[in-house]
C-alpha positions in Angstrom: 102.1 107.5 87.2 104.6 109.9 88.8 107.8 108.0 89.5 109.7 110.3 91.8 113.3 111.2 90.9 114.9 109.5 93.9 113.8 106.0 92.7 113.6 106.4 88.9 115.4 108.2 86.2 112.2 109.6 84.8 109.5 111.9 86.3 106.7 109.7 85.1 106.3 106.0 84.1 104.6 104.7 81.0 102.8 101.3 81.4 101.4 99.1 78.7 99.9 95.7 78.2 100.2 93.1 75.4 98.8 89.7 74.7 101.9 88.2 73.3 100.4 84.8 72.2 103.6 83.0 73.1 106.7 84.4 74.8 109.8 83.4 72.8 113.3 85.0 72.3 112.0 86.6 69.1 108.9 87.9 70.9 111.1 89.3 73.7 113.2 91.3 71.1 109.9 92.6 69.6 108.6 93.7 73.0 111.9 95.4 73.9 112.0 97.3 70.6 108.4 98.4 71.2 109.2 99.5 74.8 112.2 101.5 73.6 110.4 103.1 70.7 107.3 104.0 72.7 109.4 104.8 75.9 107.4 102.2 77.9 108.8 101.5 81.3 106.6 98.6 82.4 105.0 96.1 80.0 102.4 93.6 81.3 102.2 90.5 79.2 99.6 87.8 78.8 99.3 84.4 77.2 103.0 83.6 77.5 102.5 79.8 76.9 105.3 79.3 79.5 105.1 76.2 81.6 107.5 77.4 84.4 107.4 80.5 86.6 110.6 82.4 86.7 112.2 85.8 87.3 115.5 87.1 85.8 117.4 90.1 84.6 118.3 90.0 80.9 121.7 90.8 79.5 120.3 94.3 78.5 119.1 95.0 82.0 115.4 94.3 81.8 113.7 92.5 84.7 111.4 89.7 83.5 108.8 88.1 85.7 106.8 85.1 84.3 104.0 83.5 86.3 102.8 80.1 85.2 101.4 76.7 86.3 104.8 75.1 86.8 103.7 71.9 85.2 104.4 69.8 82.1 100.9 70.4 80.8 100.7 72.3 77.5 99.0 75.5 78.4 98.0 78.7 76.6 97.9 80.8 79.8 100.8 82.5 81.6 101.3 86.2 82.5 104.2 88.4 83.3 105.7 91.8 83.7 108.8 93.3 82.0 110.4 96.3 83.6 112.9 98.6 81.9 116.4 99.0 83.3 115.7 102.6 84.3 112.5 101.7 86.2 113.9 98.5 87.7 115.2 100.2 90.8 111.6 101.3 91.7 110.5 97.7 92.2 109.6 96.9 95.8 108.2 93.4 95.6 106.3 91.0 93.3 104.0 88.0 93.5 103.7 85.1 91.1 100.1 84.3 92.0 99.0 81.9 89.2 99.1 81.3 85.5 96.4 83.9 85.1 97.6 86.7 87.4 100.7 88.2 88.9 101.5 91.5 90.7 104.4 93.9 91.1 104.7 96.9 93.5 106.7 100.0 92.8 107.9 103.1 94.7 106.7 106.4 93.5 106.6 109.9 94.9 104.2 109.8 97.8 104.2 106.1 98.4 103.7 103.0 96.3 101.6 101.7 93.5 100.7 98.1 92.4 100.2 96.6 89.0 98.4 93.3 88.3 98.9 91.6 85.0 95.8 89.4 84.4 94.6 87.0 81.7 90.9 85.9 81.9 89.6 82.7 80.3 88.1 83.5 76.9 84.3 83.4 76.3 84.3 80.0 74.5 82.5 76.7 74.9 85.8 75.2 76.2 85.7 77.8 79.1 82.3 77.6 80.9 80.8 80.7 82.4 81.6 79.3 85.9 85.3 79.2 85.1 85.2 82.9 84.0 83.2 83.9 87.1 85.7 82.0 89.3 88.5 83.9 87.7 86.9 87.3 88.4 86.2 86.3 92.0 89.8 85.2 92.4 91.0 88.5 90.8 88.8 90.5 93.2 90.2 88.7 96.2 93.7 89.1 94.9 93.1 92.8 94.4 91.8 93.2 98.0 94.8 91.2 99.4 97.4 93.6 98.1 98.4 96.1 100.7 99.4 99.4 99.1 99.2 103.1 100.2 98.8 104.2 96.6 96.8 103.2 93.6 96.4 99.7 92.3 95.9 98.9 88.6 94.9 95.9 86.6 96.3 95.5 83.1 95.8 92.6 80.8 93.5 90.6 78.5 90.2 90.2 80.3 88.6 88.7 77.2 85.6 91.0 77.5 83.3 92.0 74.7 81.7 95.4 74.4 78.3 95.3 72.7 76.4 98.1 71.1 72.6 98.5 70.9 71.2 99.6 67.6 67.4 99.6 66.8 66.7 97.0 69.6 69.5 94.6 68.6 72.7 93.9 70.5 75.8 93.3 68.4 
């Protein structure tokens, strides 16, 4: 993604996604180290296990957005986006949609782009097919509701399986 020098210190932005399996202070440090080592500007995170939605700027200048259920129920969902200090000034707006999806818009040369961080229900007996289908219908509607004169991207853990066919068998 071309960032545009008037809004960002870099010519292009690096974006990544990580299922963090629990967002703690130690995990935050691990994410920031990875972002710095790999020069990642925007990190989409999934499965934060957070019970409260919040946004804040850390002591080291990173913008953290966490989208959750806002309840006392123990949950293994939760999504978010972490933005580096040098890309933070490109943020236009954000939306804490649900515990399974959130969105952030950024300025770039030529307009805007949007990123959705998403976490689909896994393919397990505890998550029936209808729940997964409803998630993808909601994600599709959310995608179409985002007004943007540039590209839109979905990053995340969509809990999908890729199968291969070999000699008439799927595996």
